[in-house]
LUMDRENTOR-546944 format. One record per residue (C-alpha): residue in three letters; x, y, z. Coordinates in steps of 0.25 Angstrom, whole numbers, padded with zeros to 4 digits, always signed. Layout:
LUMDRENTOR-546944
ALAXYZ...
end
This chain:
LUMDRENTOR-546944
MET+0233+1082-0322ILE+0243+1090-0329SER+0256+1090-0321THR+0264+1103-0319GLN+0277+1098-0313LEU+0285+1086-0318ILE+0290+1078-0306ILE+0295+1064-0302PHE+0296+1058-0289CYS+0308+1051-0283ILE+0307+1036-0281ASN+0315+1037-0267PRO+0304+1035-0257ARG+0313+1042-0246CYS+0315+1054-0255ASN+0310+1067-0247SER+0308+1075-0260PRO+0304+1065-0271ILE+0298+1075-0281ASN+0308+1079-0293PRO+0306+1086-0306MET+0304+1075-0317GLY+0317+1073-0325ASP+0327+1074-0313ASN+0336+1061-0312VAL+0337+1061-0297CYS+0328+1065-0285ALA+0333+1079-0280SER+0330+1075-0266CYS+0336+1061-0265GLN+0344+1059-0278THR+0336+1046-0281PRO+0336+1044-0296LEU+0322+1048-0301VAL+0314+1038-0310HIS+0307+1043-0322ARG+0298+1031-0326TYR+0290+1034-0339LEU+0278+1025-0341TRP+0270+1022-0353ALA+0255+1024-0351THR+0246+1014-0359GLY+0232+1015-0363SER+0224+1024-0372LEU+0221+1034-0361SER+0236+1037-0358ALA+0238+1042-0372TYR+0228+1054-0369ILE+0235+1058-0356PRO+0243+1071-0360PRO+0258+1073-0356GLY+0259+1081-0344THR+0248+1074-0336LYS+0251+1068-0323VAL+0243+1055-0321ALA+0239+1050-0307ASP+0248+1061-0301ARG+0260+1052-0304TYR+0262+1050-0319GLU+0267+1061-0328VAL+0263+1060-0343ILE+0275+1063-0351LYS+0270+1060-0365GLN+0259+1052-0370GLN+0258+1039-0362ILE+0272+1042-0356TRP+0270+1044-0341LEU+0281+1047-0330ASP+0279+1041-0316THR+0283+1053-0307GLN+0282+1044-0295PRO+0290+1031-0299GLY+0293+1027-0285LEU+0278+1024-0282PRO+0271+1011-0287PRO+0262+1013-0299ASP+0247+1010-0297VAL+0243+0996-0300PRO+0229+0990-0299GLU+0228+0978-0290GLU+0223+0969-0301LEU+0232+0971-0314PRO+0225+0975-0326THR+0226+0965-0338GLU+0233+0974-0347VAL+0245+0975-0338ILE+0247+0960-0337PRO+0255+0958-0350TYR+0265+0969-0346LEU+0268+0961-0333GLN+0269+0947-0340LEU+0279+0953-0350TYR+0287+0960-0339GLN+0299+0951-0344GLU+0299+0959-0357ARG+0301+0972-0350LEU+0313+0976-0359HIS+0303+0977-0371LEU+0289+0979-0364PRO+0284+0990-0354GLN+0279+0986-0340ALA+0267+0989-0332TYR+0270+1001-0322GLY+0256+1004-0316PHE+0242+1010-0319VAL+0236+1024-0318SER+0222+1025-0315ASN+0212+1035-0310LEU+0215+1046-0321GLU+0206+1058-0322GLN+0200+1051-0335ASP+0191+1039-0332THR+0200+1028-0338THR+0207+1015-0336ASP+0220+1014-0330ILE+0233+1017-0338LEU+0244+1006-0337LEU+0258+1013-0336LEU+0270+1005-0342GLU+0284+1006-0338ASN+0297+1002-0346ALA+0290+1007-0358PRO+0299+1012-0370ILE+0300+1026-0364ASP+0314+1033-0362LYS+0319+1040-0349THR+0314+1053-0354GLY+0300+1048-0357ASN+0301+1047-0372ILE+0295+1034-0378TYR+0305+1026-0386PRO+0303+1025-0402THR+0295+1015-0409ILE+0303+1005-0418VAL+0297+1011-0430GLU+0303+1025-0426VAL+0318+1020-0425TRP+0317+1008-0434GLU+0325+1014-0446GLU+0336+1019-0438ALA+0338+1006-0430THR+0350+0997-0434ALA+0347+0984-0441VAL+0349+0975-0429ARG+0340+0984-0420GLN+0329+0983-0430VAL+0329+0968-0430TYR+0331+0968-0415TRP+0318+0976-0413LEU+0310+0966-0421TRP+0317+0955-0414GLN+0313+0960-0400ILE+0298+0962-0405LEU+0298+0948-0410GLN+0303+0943-0396LEU+0291+0951-0389TRP+0281+0945-0399THR+0279+0932-0391PRO+0278+0937-0377LEU+0268+0948-0381ALA+0260+0939-0390GLU+0258+0929-0379LEU+0251+0940-0371GLY+0243+0945-0383LEU+0252+0958-0384SER+0259+0956-0398HIS+0251+0968-0403SER+0261+0976-0394LEU+0272+0973-0405LEU+0264+0978-0417VAL+0261+0992-0412ILE+0272+1001-0417GLU+0271+1012-0407ASN+0272+1001-0396LEU+0286+0996-0401ARG+0297+1005-0395VAL+0312+1004-0395GLU+0323+1008-0385GLY+0335+1006-0393TRP+0336+0991-0396CYS+0324+0987-0387VAL+0310+0986-0392ARG+0300+0991-0381LEU+0285+0991-0381LEU+0277+1003-0376GLU+0265+0994-0371LEU+0258+0981-0373TYR+0246+0980-0383GLN+0236+0968-0382THR+0234+0961-0395PRO+0219+0962-0398ASN+0211+0949-0396ASP+0206+0949-0411GLU+0221+0950-0416LYS+0231+0939-0418LEU+0244+0944-0420SER+0256+0937-0426LEU+0270+0938-0431GLN+0264+0943-0444ASN+0259+0955-0437LEU+0272+0958-0432GLY+0279+0956-0445GLU+0269+0966-0452CYS+0273+0976-0441TRP+0288+0974-0444GLN+0286+0976-0459PHE+0287+0991-0459TRP+0299+0991-0450VAL+0308+0981-0458ALA+0305+0988-0471SER+0315+0998-0466ALA+0325+0989-0458LYS+0340+0990-0460PRO+0345+0984-0473SER+0353+0973-0466VAL+0341+0967-0459ALA+0329+0972-0468LYS+0328+0960-0477GLY+0329+0950-0465LEU+0318+0958-0457GLN+0309+0959-0470ASN+0310+0944-0472ILE+0306+0941-0457VAL+0295+0951-0457GLN+0290+0945-0470GLU+0289+0931-0464MET+0282+0937-0452CYS+0271+0944-0461GLU+0269+0933-0472THR+0271+0919-0464GLU+0266+0913-0451ILE+0281+0912-0446GLU+0284+0908-0432LEU+0289+0918-0422GLU+0302+0909-0420ALA+0305+0909-0435ILE+0304+0925-0435ASN+0312+0926-0422ILE+0324+0918-0428GLN+0324+0926-0441LEU+0324+0939-0434ASN+0334+0935-0424ASN+0344+0930-0435LEU+0342+0944-0441LEU+0344+0951-0428LEU+0357+0944-0425ALA+0363+0945-0439ALA+0360+0960-0438ALA+0366+0962-0424ALA+0378+0954-0428GLU+0382+0965-0438LEU+0386+0974-0426PRO+0399+0973-0419LEU+0398+0970-0404VAL+0408+0975-0394LEU+0407+0970-0379LYS+0413+0975-0366VAL+0409+0969-0353ALA+0412+0972-0338GLY+0407+0968-0325SER+0409+0968-0310THR+0402+0964-0297ASP+0403+0972-0284ILE+0399+0968-0270GLY+0394+0982-0267PRO+0396+0991-0255MET+0386+0983-0245MET+0386+0968-0249ALA+0395+0958-0241GLN+0397+0949-0254ASN+0395+0950-0269GLU+0384+0941-0274ASP+0385+0946-0288ALA+0393+0940-0299CYS+0395+0944-0313TYR+0402+0941-0326PRO+0411+0948-0330ASN+0416+0950-0316SER+0427+0958-0309LEU+0441+0952-0312SER+0444+0950-0298ASP+0454+0938-0301LEU+0461+0946-0311ASP+0461+0958-0301GLU+0467+0951-0289LYS+0478+0945-0298LEU+0482+0957-0306HIS+0478+0968-0296PRO+0478+0963-0282LEU+0474+0977-0276VAL+0463+0980-0286ASP+0449+0975-0285GLY+0436+0976-0293VAL+0442+0974-0307PHE+0430+0973-0317GLY+0428+0961-0326HIS+0427+0965-0341GLY+0427+0960-0355GLU+0434+0968-0366TRP+0437+0962-0379GLY+0444+0966-0392MET+0458+0972-0396GLY+0462+0982-0386ASN+0449+0989-0382GLY+0441+0980-0374GLU+0431+0977-0384GLU+0426+0965-0392VAL+0419+0964-0405THR+0411+0951-0405ASN+0407+0952-0419ALA+0419+0946-0427GLN+0415+0954-0439SER+0415+0967-0432PRO+0426+0977-0432MET+0436+0977-0420PRO+0436+0988-0410GLN+0447+0998-0410ALA+0460+0993-0405ALA+0468+0998-0394GLY+0482+0996-0389ARG+0480+0984-0380LEU+0470+0974-0375PRO+0461+0980-0364LEU+0465+0983-0350SER+0455+0986-0339THR+0458+0996-0329HIS+0454+0996-0314LYS+0459+1006-0304GLY+0470+1011-0314ILE+0475+0997-0316GLU+0475+0990-0329PHE+0473+0975-0331PRO+0470+0966-0344ALA+0456+0962-0348ALA+0455+0948-0343PHE+0445+0937-0343ASP+0442+0940-0358GLU+0433+0927-0359PRO+0423+0925-0370LEU+0411+0926-0360LEU+0415+0940-0356ARG+0411+0945-0370HIS+0397+0938-0369LEU+0392+0936-0355SER+0389+0945-0343ILE+0383+0941-0330VAL+0378+0947-0317CYS+0373+0939-0305ASP+0368+0943-0292GLY+0369+0932-0281ILE+0358+0929-0271GLY+0361+0922-0258GLY+0372+0929-0251HIS+0386+0925-0248GLU+0390+0912-0254GLY+0376+0912-0261GLY+0373+0923-0270GLU+0388+0926-0274VAL+0390+0911-0277ALA+0377+0910-0285SER+0381+0922-0294GLN+0395+0917-0296MET+0389+0903-0300ALA+0380+0910-0310VAL+0390+0918-0317GLN+0400+0906-0318SER+0389+0896-0323VAL+0384+0906-0333LYS+0398+0909-0339LEU+0400+0894-0340GLN+0387+0892-0348ILE+0388+0904-0357ARG+0402+0900-0361ALA+0396+0887-0366LEU+0384+0894-0373LEU+0393+0903-0380THR+0401+0892-0385GLU+0389+0885-0391VAL+0384+0898-0397THR+0397+0900-0405GLU+0396+0886-0410GLN+0383+0888-0417THR+0382+0890-0432ALA+0368+0896-0431LEU+0363+0907-0422VAL+0358+0902-0409PRO+0344+0907-0407PRO+0342+0916-0395GLU+0331+0907-0389LEU+0342+0896-0387LEU+0352+0905-0381GLN+0342+0910-0372GLU+0338+0896-0368GLN+0353+0893-0365LEU+0355+0905-0356GLU+0342+0902-0349ALA+0348+0888-0347SER+0361+0894-0342LEU+0354+0901-0331ARG+0346+0889-0327VAL+0359+0882-0326VAL+0365+0893-0317ASN+0353+0893-0308ASN+0354+0878-0306VAL+0368+0878-0303ILE+0366+0888-0292CYS+0354+0880-0287ALA+0362+0868-0286ARG+0372+0875-0277ASN+0361+0880-0269ASN+0356+0866-0267GLU+0370+0860-0264GLN+0371+0870-0253LYS+0357+0868-0248ARG+0353+0883-0250GLN+0338+0886-0248GLY+0329+0898-0249LYS+0337+0911-0248GLU+0350+0904-0246ARG+0350+0899-0260MET+0360+0907-0269ALA+0356+0913-0282THR+0359+0924-0292THR+0353+0933-0302ILE+0359+0934-0315VAL+0359+0943-0327MET+0368+0938-0339ALA+0370+0943-0353LEU+0376+0934-0364GLN+0381+0940-0378VAL+0380+0929-0388PRO+0390+0930-0399GLN+0383+0922-0410ARG+0388+0922-0424VAL+0379+0926-0435GLN+0379+0931-0450THR+0376+0946-0450SER+0366+0953-0458THR+0377+0958-0468GLY+0383+0944-0469TRP+0395+0942-0460GLN+0397+0933-0449SER+0396+0940-0435ASN+0401+0934-0422ASN+0390+0940-0413THR+0375+0941-0414HIS+0374+0952-0403GLU+0365+0943-0394LEU+0364+0946-0379TYR+0357+0937-0370LEU+0352+0942-0356ALA+0347+0933-0344ASN+0344+0937-0330VAL+0339+0931-0317GLY+0336+0939-0305ASP+0338+0954-0305SER+0352+0957-0311ARG+0349+0965-0323ALA+0354+0968-0337TYR+0353+0982-0344TRP+0356+0986-0358ILE+0361+1001-0359THR+0364+1010-0370ARG+0367+1025-0371ASN+0352+1027-0372TYR+0345+1017-0363CYS+0346+1007-0352GLN+0338+0994-0353LEU+0335+0984-0342LEU+0336+0971-0350THR+0332+0961-0338VAL+0320+0959-0329ASP+0322+0956-0314ASP+0318+0943-0308ASP+0312+0949-0295VAL+0298+0950-0288ALA+0293+0963-0295THR+0296+0957-0309ARG+0289+0944-0305GLU+0277+0951-0301ALA+0276+0959-0314ARG+0279+0947-0323LEU+0268+0939-0316ALA+0258+0950-0318LYS+0256+0951-0303SER+0261+0966-0301LEU+0266+0977-0309TYR+0281+0978-0308ARG+0281+0992-0301LYS+0271+0987-0291ALA+0279+0975-0288LEU+0292+0983-0285PHE+0285+0987-0272ARG+0285+0973-0267PRO+0295+0971-0256ASP+0301+0959-0263ALA+0300+0966-0277SER+0315+0964-0280ALA+0316+0950-0274LEU+0321+0940-0285THR+0312+0930-0291GLN+0323+0922-0298ALA+0338+0920-0297LEU+0348+0909-0301GLY+0349+0898-0291THR+0337+0900-0282ARG+0328+0889-0289ASP+0329+0878-0300SER+0331+0884-0314GLU+0317+0880-0319SER+0312+0891-0310LEU+0320+0902-0317ARG+0312+0911-0327LEU+0323+0915-0337LYS+0323+0925-0348VAL+0335+0927-0357GLN+0335+0939-0366ARG+0342+0941-0380PHE+0347+0955-0384ILE+0355+0960-0396VAL+0366+0969-0394GLU+0364+0980-0405GLU+0368+0993-0398ASP+0379+0998-0389GLY+0375+0996-0375ILE+0379+0990-0361LEU+0373+0978-0355LEU+0373+0979-0340LEU+0371+0967-0331CYS+0370+0970-0316SER+0365+0965-0303ASP+0355+0973-0295GLY+0366+0979-0287LEU+0366+0989-0299SER+0352+0988-0305ASP+0344+0990-0292ASN+0337+1004-0291ASN+0338+1005-0306TRP+0353+1011-0305VAL+0356+1005-0319GLU+0344+1013-0325GLN+0348+1025-0318SER+0363+1025-0321TRP+0365+1018-0334GLN+0368+1031-0342ASP+0380+1035-0332TYR+0386+1021-0333ALA+0383+1015-0346ILE+0384+1026-0356PRO+0399+1029-0353VAL+0402+1015-0357LEU+0394+1016-0370THR+0401+1029-0373GLY+0415+1024-0370GLN+0417+1033-0358MET+0417+1021-0348THR+0422+1007-0348VAL+0413+0995-0345GLU+0421+0992-0333ASP+0419+1006-0327ALA+0404+1006-0330VAL+0403+0993-0322ARG+0411+0998-0311ASN+0403+1011-0310TRP+0389+1004-0311ILE+0394+0995-0299ASN+0398+1008-0291LEU+0384+1014-0294ALA+0377+1001-0289ASN+0386+1001-0276GLU+0382+1016-0274LYS+0367+1016-0277ASN+0363+1002-0273GLY+0374+0996-0265ARG+0367+0985-0257ASP+0371+0974-0267ASN+0382+0968-0276THR+0382+0974-0290SER+0387+0967-0303VAL+0388+0974-0316VAL+0392+0969-0330LEU+0392+0978-0342THR+0393+0974-0356TYR+0395+0985-0366CYS+0390+0981-0380ARG+0395+0989-0392VAL+0390+0987-0406SER+0393+1001-0411PRO+0402+0999-0424GLU+0407+1013-0424TYR+0416+1011-0413LEU+0423+1000-0421VAL+0434+1001-0432PRO+0434+0992-0444VAL+0445+0981-0445THR+0448+0969-0453PRO+0438+0960-0460ALA+0430+0950-0453LEU+0438+0938-0447PRO+0436+0925-0455GLU+0425+0916-0450GLU+0435+0905-0446ILE+0442+0915-0437ILE+0429+0919-0430GLU+0425+0905-0427ALA+0439+0902-0422GLU+0438+0914-0413ILE+0425+0910-0407GLN+0429+0895-0405GLU+0442+0899-0399GLU+0436+0909-0389GLU+0425+0900-0384LEU+0434+0887-0383GLU+0444+0894-0375GLU+0434+0897-0365LEU+0427+0884-0365GLU+0437+0873-0365GLU+0432+0867-0353LEU+0418+0866-0358GLU+0412+0855-0366GLU+0407+0860-0379PRO+0392+0857-0382THR+0389+0848-0393SER+0377+0857-0397PHE+0370+0869-0393THR+0357+0861-0389GLU+0364+0851-0381SER+0372+0861-0373SER+0360+0869-0371GLN+0353+0857-0364ALA+0366+0855-0356LEU+0364+0869-0350LEU+0350+0865-0346ASP+0355+0852-0340LEU+0368+0857-0334ASP+0371+0850-0321LEU+0368+0857-0308ASP+0381+0853-0302LEU+0389+0861-0312ASN+0402+0865-0305LEU+0401+0880-0305ASP+0409+0884-0293LEU+0413+0898-0292ASP+0427+0896-0296LEU+0422+0893-0310SER+0429+0904-0318GLU+0432+0904-0333GLU+0441+0916-0332PRO+0456+0913-0337PRO+0466+0912-0326LEU+0474+0924-0322ASN+0489+0925-0320PRO+0492+0934-0308GLU+0505+0938-0314ILE+0499+0945-0326PRO+0502+0960-0325PRO+0490+0969-0325THR+0493+0975-0338LEU+0496+0963-0346ILE+0487+0961-0359THR+0480+0948-0360LYS+0481+0940-0372PRO+0469+0941-0381LYS+0460+0929-0383TRP+0459+0921-0396ASP+0447+0930-0401LYS+0456+0942-0401ARG+0468+0935-0407LEU+0459+0930-0418VAL+0453+0943-0421MET+0467+0949-0421LEU+0472+0938-0430GLY+0461+0940-0440GLY+0464+0955-0440VAL+0479+0953-0443LEU+0476+0943-0454ALA+0466+0952-0460LEU+0476+0963-0459LEU+0487+0955-0467VAL+0478+0949-0477GLY+0467+0959-0480GLY+0474+0972-0478THR+0476+0982-0467SER+0464+0981-0457LEU+0459+0995-0453GLY+0457+0991-0439LEU+0470+0985-0436PHE+0478+0995-0444ALA+0471+1006-0435TRP+0475+0999-0423TRP+0489+0997-0427GLN+0491+1011-0431VAL+0485+1017-0418ASN+0490+1007-0408PRO+0502+0999-0413GLN+0506+0994-0400GLY+0492+0989-0396PHE+0491+0982-0410GLN+0505+0975-0408GLN+0501+0971-0394MET+0488+0964-0399CYS+0497+0957-0410ARG+0506+0952-0399GLN+0493+0944-0394LEU+0492+0936-0407PRO+0499+0923-0409GLN+0514+0924-0412LYS+0512+0920-0427VAL+0502+0931-0429GLN+0510+0942-0422SER+0519+0942-0434VAL+0508+0947-0443CYS+0505+0959-0434PRO+0510+0973-0440ALA+0523+0978-0434GLY+0522+0989-0423LYS+0523+1003-0428
end
């Protein structure tokens, strides 16, 4: 039938007047946010149903094969026995970042036809428009994004080929992109009489790489030629493509800002959450006894709270002094500027109540920090790139160690059943490997970001244009879909749908099913880690534009965004603790000013070694990467990881609130290199501009240098 009125129903089952005009954001009756869920209708029949048709008195056909569910609060129709064509979607549920999921079926149409399978999480934006194909946006994409798209397709080749679905990656119209992310419209079964190989994939890529950006064109052409002309193994192609990807990404600057906090919430008796970075409660008590809730934060650079982690990248614009954080009108120095803060973020949600969940979450945070310190030290000692597979194995091993440490504590205290303490975890690690870039200079950062989660704490990637959920919850509804027992939407109506299926500490580590994802930071964005105190009821998806875009446009600090999101969680959800950690990643070169030539290689090496050794002087250095990797797997369960284990530097209660802390060696060496280049190679544009605009700030930074070096600083104006 052809509909005459476009309406959408409120999802609140208690709403007295649930019918609303399509396009409204909230229900006019109860103010519940309205859900506009656009679906992709598969099958040849769906292509012939005209826009404007209302199917099954529920689905509005917006465009060809794009349907809107006008009653999203109701479960979709699902047959008792699942058809065979839906099983692959369920088995690949863990790949939901790139693949659509089965939503439901539509049957009994006016035409005598078979059922139509509807897919959610398809590459359709919030207004019902389909995302472009790779071909449509290929030439306008950056060099690193072009390689990144191909790398993602290569990662999907194996899981799809194992299910006979590799043909899905060869249909150009099927390959869509949402910014950096490759997304498929649907899955296509490879015909039985067709045997597809990497040669077919290479032939598909040939036409794209012919118009690749100059810095990566030759590398891509060589890779594709090998795929087309030889029977090369997937692993060999993967290594070549990964090396090219990291070399292209390292051309970009990388500026990071991080802030995090945890909050007990308005109704809970204790806080079972833990996060890193966390609120600086110790600093707060010693410096401002009457002030509470100061936010933990990491800010790097000279005067503006930023750090360029590429040694060859221009420094940020300088300001008059080192960063101060403001809370309730009081300023205090940026403290706890440890190396982990620029690379690691963690959110844990404890399970087990008082002296259970809160202990487990704290143990997890401290144990992960200890292991990541050792891992980053090993990475910096490598002369060759550490492959992503090995880093993923190391992070999996770290989580298994954490699990066993909590298990051991449970066993010591003879906790059984629901009394056993446990915790969820979501953690992100930005790994700063050194690599020679596409244009031939040595970079200190490959822009790799590794993400791991156990439980239902989540990670999101947010830009000005979209909010992407990066993790998959470990709950009963997800398990039912992954095991092909039920469609996800139907499973959500189970009474135990949100119950966790795994967490750290409940069972032996061998029972954990872990997946560590690898991403490349190649655009400005915010990485949001949060517990379900915020993510429940989809409040991140509904609020991201109000809370993230002001940070990306420079209108709000990262600390304020954390505070505001926690306040939102307390207002909208309120029945749980909430933890939020934000990392603002910036690669935009236009915000940076050019300065002196690159630091000499020996200074860069000294900077890295000094920084890591300073923080790891009590840890035994591994003899080799392989040996220490095995040590992680074999770590004694009796590790002494009491909650007083803290790597933060000691605080002096007599330090006044506005005292500027001395910069660490990395900052001193950068300044030393800049001053030497100023005297030897001529006037540096960046330092000259700083000196001219803010001479007091420049002199203040000079005073942080060693006494012998201060003499070479220009005199004050």
